[in-house]
C-alpha positions in Angstrom: -4.9 10.4 108.3 -1.4 9.6 105.8 -4.1 10.3 102.5 -5.3 13.8 104.2 -1.6 14.7 104.2 -0.9 13.5 100.6 -4.3 15.3 99.5 -3.1 18.5 101.2 0.4 18.4 99.5 -1.2 17.7 96.5 -3.5 20.1 96.7 -0.7 23.0 97.3 1.3 22.0 94.8 -1.6 22.2 92.5 -2.5 25.7 93.7 1.2 26.7 93.1 1.1 25.4 89.7 -1.7 27.5 88.6 -0.4 30.8 90.2 2.8 30.5 88.3 0.8 29.5 85.1 -1.3 32.4 85.9 1.6 34.7 85.6 3.0 33.2 82.5 -0.5 34.0 81.1 -0.7 37.5 81.8 3.2 37.9 80.6 2.1 36.5 77.3 -0.6 38.4 77.4 1.4 41.6 78.2 3.7 40.7 75.2 0.8 40.0 72.9 -0.6 43.8 73.6 2.9 45.1 73.0 3.4 43.2 69.9 -0.3 44.5 68.6 1.3 47.9 69.4 4.1 47.9 67.9 2.1 46.1 64.4 0.1 49.3 64.8 2.9 51.7 64.9 4.3 49.5 62.2 1.6 49.9 59.9 1.6 54.0 60.1 5.0 54.0 59.6 4.4 52.2 56.0 1.3 54.2 55.4 3.3 57.5 55.8 6.1 56.1 54.1 3.8 54.6 51.1 2.0 58.0 50.9 5.7 59.9 50.6 6.6 58.0 48.0 3.4 58.2 46.0 3.6 62.1 46.1 7.5 61.9 45.2 6.8 60.0 42.3 3.7 62.7 41.3 6.4 65.6 41.6 8.7 64.0 39.4 6.0 63.3 37.1 4.7 66.7 37.2 7.9 68.7 37.4 10.4 66.6 35.4 8.2 65.1 33.1 9.2 61.3 34.2 6.6 59.0 33.3 5.1 57.0 36.5 5.8 53.5 35.1 9.4 54.8 34.3 9.9 55.6 37.9 7.7 52.5 39.2 10.2 50.1 37.1 13.6 52.0 38.7 12.2 52.2 42.3 11.5 48.6 42.3 15.0 47.6 40.4 17.0 49.6 42.9 14.8 48.4 46.0 15.3 44.9 45.1 19.3 45.4 44.6 19.7 47.4 47.7 17.7 44.4 49.6 19.8 41.7 48.0 22.8 44.1 48.8 22.2 44.1 52.7 21.1 40.5 53.4 23.5 38.7 55.8 23.8 35.0 56.3 23.1 33.7 60.0 26.2 32.1 61.0 24.2 29.5 62.9 21.9 27.9 60.2 23.4 29.6 57.1 19.8 31.4 56.2 20.1 34.6 55.1 18.2 37.6 56.4 18.1 41.4 56.6 20.5 43.1 58.6 17.6 45.3 60.1 16.1 42.0 61.9 16.9 41.6 65.3 17.2 37.6 65.1 17.1 35.3 62.3 13.7 33.8 61.4 14.9 30.7 61.0 16.7 29.7 64.2 16.7 32.7 66.4 20.3 33.4 66.3 20.3 37.1 67.4 23.8 39.0 66.3 25.4 41.5 68.7 24.6 45.2 68.0 
């Protein structure tokens, strides 16, 4: 009879663990779905920004006569300088990260906003 009680307790424990794990799996799936949606939105933004830059470069080339390769090199130079100027050092691990990031990619430190 005591074996039956232990088996019952074991089964109840396993059922509880399975329910807990099922909840964690559901939460993880929700997180993945949310991340996919955010990635889709970001891709749309990047596409629009890229297209806007292309149109602006074309306008500058056509209206002002600035050569396209000159525009491209100036844009790359400015973008790189701006990215370097904005980089922050993580107080937790010492790695650098862009201030638009919500947390450090290396240690997970999240600066207060």
